[in-house]
N, C-alpha and C positions, 0 to 999 in steps of 0.2 A: 585693579580687579581683585576682589576678595572672594575666594572660593575655598571650601574644605578640600582636604586631600582625597577623601574617599566617602562614598555613600553606599550603603548596602540595603537591598530589598529582596523580598522573596519572589520567586517565579509566579507570574500571574497577578501579582499585586501592583501597586503604584509606587513610584519613587519621585522624590522632590530633589532637584539639583539646585542648591542655593547659589546665588551670584549677585553681589552688590559691587558698585563701582563709585569712584569719585572722578571729577573732571575739573579743569581750570575755570569753567564758567561759573560765575556766581549765580546767574540765572539764565536758563536757556529754554526758550519755548518754540524754537524752530523745528523743522522736520528731523526725524531721527529713525534709525532702523536697528532692531534687535535681532541678533543672529546666534544660533547655536550650531556648532560643528561637532563631528565625531572623528575619532581615530587620531587626528593630528591637528595642530593649530595652523591657522592661515590658509592651508591648502586642503584640509579634510572636507569630506562631503557635508553639505548643510542638511540638518535634520529639522530645523525650525527657522522661520524668518517672519517677522512682522514689521509693519511700518506705521508710524504715528505722524499725522499731518501737523502743520504748524498750529500751536495753541491747543491741540487735542491731547487728552490723556488716554485715548483709546488707541491701542496698537493693533491695527488690522492684520490678521493672520494671512500670510501669503504662501506659506509652506508648512505642512504638517502631515507627514506620511501616515495614511490610514487614520488620521484624526486622533492619534494617540499622544501627540505632543501639544501642551497648552501652557501659555505663559501665565504664571501666578503673580509675578511681581509687576510693578508699574515703572516703566523706564523713566518717566518724568520724575520719579522719586528715587532714582538710582538703583532700581531693583530689577534684575533680569531673571529671577528664579523661574525654573522650568519644572513642569510636572509631566511624567511619562506614565501612561496608563497601560495596563495589561502587559506587564513585562515578559519578555521572552529571553531565552538564553542568548540569542543573537544580539540583544541590547547590551550585553556585558561589554564594557570597554571604557574608553576615556572620552570626555566631552569638554568642549571649550565654549565659553560665552564671549560675545562681542557686541559692542555698541558703535554705531556710526552716526556722527553729527553731520548735517548737510553744510556745504559751503567750503570746507577745508579738507583736502585729501589726507592731511596729517591728523585730522581731528577724529581718529578712530582708535578704539582700544579693544584689546582682546587678551583673555587670560592665557598665559604662556604655558603653564604646566597642566591646567585643566583639572577636572574632577574624575576620579576613578570610580565608575559605577560598577559595583559587584552584584550580580544577580545570583542569589543562592537558590539551590534546588536539591531536593533529596534525589537519590539515584532512581533512574528509570531505564529499564532494558528496552532498547528500541529495535533490536534484531537478534535472533538466535536461529541458527540453521545448521544442517548437516550437509556437507558437500563431498563429492568424490575426492579421494586423496590418492595415495600410491596405488598400484595395481591391487585389486581385491581388498581395498581398505577405504576408510572414510575419515574425515576430519570435521571438527565442529568449530563454528565461529560465534562469538557473542560480542555485541556492541551495546554499551550503556552510556548514558549521559547524566551529568549532574555537576553541581558546583558547591564545594570543591570537587574536582574530577574524582570519580569513584575508583576504588580498587576492585579488580575482578579476580575471581577464583573459580576454578572448575572442580567438581566432585562427581564421582560415578563409580560403577562397579569395578572398573579396571584400576581405580586409583586408591582403593582401600579407604581408610579413614582420612586420608590427606587430600590434597588437591594439587593440580598442576596449572600454572599460569604462564602463558607464553605471549609476549606482546605481539599484536598484529600489526598490519601496515599502518603508517602514520595517517592521522585524520586531519581534515581541513579545519575542524573546530576543536579548540583546546579543551572544551568541556566534554568531548566524547573520547571514550577509551575502548579498544578492541582487544580481546584475548582469544587465542586459538588453542584448541586441543588437537594436536597434530595427528593422533592415531586413536581411533575407537576400536579397541581390540575385543571387547566383549559386548554382547547384547545387554540391553537394559536402559535405565534412566540416567541421563547425564544432566547435571544441574549447574547453571552459571549463577553466581552470587555477586552482586555489586553492593559495596558499602562505602559510605562517607560519614562525616560527622553529623549529618542530618537524618540519616536513616539507612535503610537496607532494602534491596529488591532482589528477586530471584526468578528465574524461568528455567524450564526443563525441556529437553528433547528426548525422544525414545528411539532406540535403534533395535530393529529386529531383522536379522538377515535370514533369507530362505535357505534352508538346508534340506535338499531333496536328493533324488537319484542323480545320476550323471546327466550331463546335458543331453546326450543322445536319447537316453531313456525318457527323459522328461518331455522331449519333443515327440517321440514316437507315440506316446499315449494319446495326446490330442489328435494326432494325425489319424490313428486307427479309428477313433470315435467319429471323426469327420468322414472317413471313408465309408463306414457302415451307414451313416446317415445319407451319404450321396447315393449308395446303392438302393436304399429304400425309396428315395425320392425318384430315381430313374424308373423303378418298377411301377410306382404310382402314376407317373406321367405316361408310361407305355400303356397301362390299363385304361387310362382316360382316353388316349388316342384311339385304341381299339373300339371302345364304346362309341366314340363319335363317328368312326368310320362305318360302323354297323347301322347307325341311324341315318347316315347319308346314302349308303348303298346297301339296302337290305337284300338278302339272298332268298329267292322265292322257290318254293317246292310245290310241284303240281300234285293235286289230289286225284286219285283214280276216278274215272267217270262213273256216274251213278247209272243204274239200270233204268231205262225209260219205261214208263207204264204203257200198257196196251192202249192203242188208239180208242177213243170213245167220243161219242158226240157230246158228252157232258164231262166237265172237269171234275175230277175227283180230288178235291183239295186235301183230303186226308191221306191219300196215297202218294201225291206228287210232293217231293221234297225239293224245294228250290236249291240250286247250287250256291253255296256261300262264296264269299270272296276268297281269293287265294291267301293262305296264311304266310306271313313273313317270318322266316326262321333265320336267326342269326347264328352262324356257325362259330363256335368258339375258336 
């Protein structure tokens, strides 16, 4: 098995992993299988597999996660070269090519040392945040990724012209780095800068702490305002209830009787005043 020691490609681009082989058969047209593994030889997880039927030069793909892995070479011509599309930092690692001829369990060959695929990437800050720290204090965390792994540095008002870098907890991915600023003593802008040989990235957080009256005074003010509003609301509700009660149960006031006109055989419409209905008076 002939493979290069290392292949490099940029994040998001494509990479070609060359692999050629020789075998003891002068001519072989039987069934064969081409396999690529990751991480370790013989036992690592398969990332690509294809099979060619007897007499066929077409290797039918049986495994290709997300369709990103494609065989470029022709196994019938001793070429197992693989192309990986849309590289991610998780693709960084070691890969091993393997060919299996049908009929003999010992007629299988695999690269022992494999190819080191190095995915390069400029720094990118994936998270920056301010978290509660010691009592009445805050701390800041910054996580960045890149390949080579970036160097992180903090700068801010409490740090003058310099910066403080404190390694954070270990990361599952070697291409990620975390730096912690353990104490943010002054208000203002704190900036995290990530740098490697391919570039630089930075992100900032702003800290502004409320400085007001004592806790008791700060709470008394909103409570006083709420109390005044509650009294006004109760007064309004009481007035509405009184008005509704007046409409449902009006207080009547009798009017004094009017003097009757002298009896006459004829009605004197001008002198007789019909008694109107009783007026409803609502006592306040």
